[in-house]
N, C-alpha and C positions, 0 to 999 in steps of 0.2 A: 851253212856252217855246220860242222859236226862237233859233237861234245863227248867228253868222258863223264862218267857219273860223278867223280870227285870234282872236276871243274865246274859242273853244273851245280853241285851242292855249294861250292864256294861262291858262285854268282848269286844263288838264291839267298845265302846267308847275308850277303851284302845288302839285301833289300831291307834288313832290320835297321839300317841307319837313315832316319828321317831327314837328317841334314843333307845327305847326299842324294837320296832317291825320292824323297817326299814320304808321305804317310801311306805306306803300302798295306792294304787290308787283305789282299788275296792275289795270288798269281797261279796260273796253271798253264800247262802246255804239253807239247810233244815235240821232241827234237831227234834228229838222226844221231845214232851212236857212232862214235869215231871208229869203233872196232867192227862195224858192219852188223848185218843181221837185224835183230830186233831194234826198235826205237826206244828212247828213254821218255817215259811219261813222268810228269811231276806236278805236285801241288804244294803251295806255300801259303801259310798264314803266319803272322808274326811269331817268331820263336819256334816254329815247327816246319820242317821240310820233309816231304815224302817223295822219294825218287824210286822208280821201279821200271822194269823192262816190260815191253808189251809189243803188240803187233805193229807192223809198219803202217805208215800213212803216206800220202802222196807228197805233202809238203809239211815242214815243221810249222808249229803254231805256238804263239805266246800271247797270253792275255794277262794284263796287270790291272788291278782295280785298286783305287785309292784316291787320295786328295793331294793337290799340289805336286803331282808326279813330275819328276824331272826326266823327261823323255830322252834327253841326250845321255844322261847317266845310265838309264836302263839300256839303251842301245849299246853303250860302251861295255857294260857288264856281259851282255850276251853276244858280243862280237869277238870276244877273246878266243 
């Protein structure tokens, strides 16, 4: 799946809702940019999102750390 920076920011902002996603303490990853070229690297902590461009990787990666994580809700957020 390819992402835009704005779409990724919106998905990451949704992690702030503990009723939907669980208590997310940290998320980080690298995903392919929709516009090609560099990939999008991101870090999330509650209330703070950092999105930047960086070198390509072979596959995208996403790591979410927290408690009572709703895996289906997380999958839905990042499948948009």
